[in-house]
C-alpha positions as CSV (number, residue, x, y, z in Angstrom):
1,M,1.3,92.9,203.1
2,D,4.0,90.2,203.2
3,E,4.2,87.5,206.2
4,F,1.5,89.0,207.7
5,Q,0.9,87.4,210.6
6,Q,4.1,88.9,212.3
7,I,1.6,91.3,213.6
8,T,0.6,89.0,216.0
9,E,4.3,89.8,217.8
10,Y,3.6,93.4,217.8
11,P,3.8,94.5,221.7
12,E,0.9,97.2,221.0
13,K,-2.4,95.5,222.1
14,N,-5.2,94.3,219.6
15,I,-3.2,95.4,216.7
16,E,-5.5,93.6,214.6
17,A,-8.8,95.0,215.2
18,L,-6.8,98.0,214.7
19,L,-6.2,97.2,211.5
20,R,-9.1,95.8,210.8
21,T,-10.9,99.0,211.4
22,Y,-8.6,101.1,209.3
23,I,-8.9,98.4,206.6
24,Q,-12.6,98.9,206.6
25,Q,-12.7,102.4,205.9
26,M,-10.5,102.1,202.9
27,K,-12.2,103.0,199.4
28,N,-10.9,101.6,196.5
29,V,-8.1,100.0,197.9
30,S,-7.6,95.9,197.5
31,F,-5.5,94.1,199.9
32,I,-3.5,90.8,199.7
33,F,-2.8,89.4,203.2
34,C,0.7,86.4,202.6
35,G,2.5,84.4,205.0
36,S,4.4,81.5,205.0
37,K,3.6,80.5,208.4
38,R,0.0,78.7,207.5
39,A,-1.3,77.7,210.8
40,L,-1.2,81.1,211.7
41,M,-2.3,82.5,209.0
42,I,-5.4,80.2,209.1
43,E,-5.7,81.0,213.1
44,M,-6.0,84.6,212.0
45,F,-8.7,84.3,209.3
46,G,-10.3,81.3,210.6
47,N,-10.9,82.1,214.1
48,A,-14.4,83.6,214.7
49,K,-13.0,85.2,217.6
50,R,-10.4,86.9,215.9
51,P,-10.8,90.4,213.9
52,F,-10.2,89.0,210.4
53,Y,-12.4,86.2,210.5
54,S,-14.1,85.5,207.1
55,S,-12.7,88.8,205.7
56,T,-10.7,87.8,203.4
57,H,-11.0,84.8,200.3
58,K,-8.1,82.2,201.0
59,I,-5.9,81.2,198.5
60,Y,-2.6,78.2,198.7
61,L,-0.2,78.4,196.1
62,D,0.9,75.4,195.2
63,K,4.3,74.6,193.8
64,I,4.7,75.2,190.1
65,A,4.4,71.8,187.9
66,S,7.0,70.4,186.7
67,E,6.6,71.2,183.0
68,P,5.8,74.6,182.5
69,Y,8.9,75.6,184.8
70,R,11.4,73.3,182.7
71,V,9.6,75.6,179.7
72,F,10.4,78.9,181.6
73,I,14.0,77.9,182.7
74,K,15.1,76.8,179.0
75,R,13.6,80.1,177.9
76,L,15.6,82.4,180.1
77,F,18.5,80.9,179.8
78,N,18.4,80.7,175.9
79,E,17.3,84.3,175.5
80,R,20.6,85.2,177.2
81,A,22.5,83.0,174.7
82,V,23.3,79.9,177.6
83,E,22.5,76.6,176.2
84,I,21.4,74.4,179.0
85,D,20.7,70.5,178.8
86,E,17.1,68.9,179.9
87,E,19.0,66.8,182.0
88,A,20.5,69.9,183.7
89,I,17.0,71.1,183.8
90,T,15.5,67.8,185.3
91,Y,18.6,67.5,188.0
92,I,17.7,71.4,189.3
93,L,14.1,70.7,189.7
94,D,14.3,67.4,191.5
95,W,17.0,69.0,193.9
96,T,14.7,71.9,195.1
97,E,12.1,70.7,194.9
98,R,10.1,73.0,192.8
99,Y,10.2,75.4,195.4
100,T,10.3,79.2,193.5
101,F,13.2,80.6,195.9
102,Y,15.5,78.1,195.9
103,T,15.1,77.1,192.0
104,Q,15.8,81.1,191.1
105,S,18.6,81.3,193.6
106,L,20.4,77.9,191.6
107,C,19.7,79.1,188.6
108,H,21.2,82.7,189.1
109,A,24.2,80.4,190.5
110,M,24.2,78.6,187.5
111,F,24.3,81.8,185.1
112,D,26.8,83.5,187.1
113,Q,29.0,80.7,186.3
114,G,29.3,82.5,182.8
115,Q,29.1,79.1,181.1
116,K,27.5,79.1,177.7
117,H,26.7,75.3,177.9
118,I,25.3,74.3,181.0
119,S,25.4,70.6,181.4
120,V,24.0,68.4,184.4
121,E,27.7,68.2,185.9
122,S,27.2,72.3,186.0
123,A,24.5,72.0,187.6
124,K,25.7,69.7,190.2
125,Q,28.8,71.9,190.8
126,A,26.4,75.1,191.5
127,C,24.0,73.0,193.7
128,L,27.7,72.3,195.7
129,S,29.1,75.8,195.4
130,V,25.4,77.2,197.1
131,L,25.5,75.2,199.7
132,D,29.3,76.0,200.4
133,Q,28.3,80.1,200.2
134,N,25.4,79.4,203.2
135,E,28.2,77.2,205.4
136,P,28.8,79.9,207.6
137,V,25.2,80.5,208.4
138,F,24.3,77.0,209.0
139,L,26.9,76.2,211.4
140,Q,25.7,79.4,213.1
141,Y,22.2,77.5,213.6
142,R,24.0,75.2,215.7
143,E,25.3,77.4,218.4
144,F,21.4,78.4,219.6
145,L,20.2,74.3,219.5
146,T,20.7,71.6,221.7
147,P,23.0,68.8,221.0
148,A,19.3,66.8,220.7
149,Q,17.6,69.5,218.4
150,W,20.5,69.8,216.0
151,N,20.2,65.7,215.9
152,F,16.4,65.5,215.5
153,L,17.4,68.3,212.5
154,I,20.2,65.8,211.0
155,A,17.7,63.2,211.0
156,V,14.6,65.1,209.5
157,A,16.9,65.9,206.8
158,N,18.6,62.2,206.2
159,E,14.5,61.7,205.7
160,R,13.9,64.4,203.6
161,S,10.2,64.3,204.7
162,V,9.0,62.7,207.8
163,E,5.3,61.7,208.6
164,Q,5.4,59.1,211.5
165,I,7.8,61.8,213.7
166,T,7.2,59.6,216.6
167,S,7.5,55.9,215.4
168,Q,9.6,53.5,216.6
169,R,11.6,53.2,213.0
170,F,12.6,57.0,213.3
171,I,13.3,57.2,216.8
172,S,15.2,54.1,217.1
173,A,17.1,54.9,213.9
174,Y,18.3,58.7,214.8
175,K,18.9,57.7,218.9
176,I,15.8,60.7,219.5
177,G,14.4,59.0,222.5
178,T,10.8,58.8,223.3
179,P,8.0,59.8,221.5
180,A,7.5,62.6,224.2
181,N,10.9,63.7,223.6
182,A,10.5,63.6,219.6
183,R,7.1,65.8,220.0
184,R,8.9,68.6,222.4
185,I,12.1,68.6,220.3
186,L,9.4,68.9,216.6
187,N,7.6,71.9,218.5
188,A,10.4,73.7,219.7
189,L,12.2,74.0,215.9
190,I,8.9,74.9,215.0
191,D,9.0,77.7,217.0
192,K,12.4,78.1,215.6
193,E,11.0,77.8,212.0
194,L,13.9,75.3,211.2
195,I,10.9,72.5,210.9
196,L,8.1,73.2,208.4
197,A,4.6,71.4,208.9
198,V,3.1,70.7,205.8
199,P,-0.7,69.3,206.3
200,D,-2.3,67.1,203.2
201,K,-5.9,65.6,203.6
202,R,-4.2,62.2,204.7
203,Q,-1.5,63.7,207.9
204,T,1.0,66.0,208.2
205,A,4.5,65.8,207.1
206,Y,7.9,67.2,208.6
207,K,10.5,68.7,206.7
208,V,13.8,70.8,207.5
209,Y,12.1,74.4,206.5
210,D,15.5,75.8,204.9
211,L,15.7,73.4,201.5
212,F,19.5,74.6,201.5
213,F,20.2,73.7,205.1
214,S,18.3,70.2,204.5
215,R,20.6,69.7,201.5
216,W,23.8,71.0,203.3
217,L,23.1,68.7,206.5
218,E,22.6,65.9,204.1
219,R,25.9,66.0,202.5
220,E,27.4,66.8,205.8
221,Y,26.2,64.4,208.0
């Protein structure tokens, strides 16, 4: 069940308890609950007051490692009689940060160019083409954001990843105002699914949720 956390937005009451009741009655059926909103998924399955508490094994899917990804990309292009340079693959994996959706989309765009040999310059051109294709959507985002929120997105995109979101350096460099203002804007953009919180053992980093949008903001601003 993909993006399972969406059930929390259903208008019906007690939908989690209802689903859990039906699931428990099913025999010979396995369920996989997937979701990209990590905080919500953790709350649903990790809070003792919620119906799905401790009902599953938790698995976090990390990025695919560079080397097997490199071999995979090269093999698929070669199987379709397309030669791709190692430098081009390196550029692809760096530019997409090995996020599968963006890596697949970019490789598809390059394959669609119909070239029989893909160089690093071909890869760079494909990146620009992907951003140009998505530009109308990115511009539309600005219509439902305040100028302060738009400026904050540009700041995070230019930094690529921000850990100290209320630091004086970050706030001053991008004229965000005060730490309280930074937190308020951050929370609003997380709610809008435009900023992604990426926690690790040390602290939480914040990135623009859509990598292509982030790359476009970097390019334009």
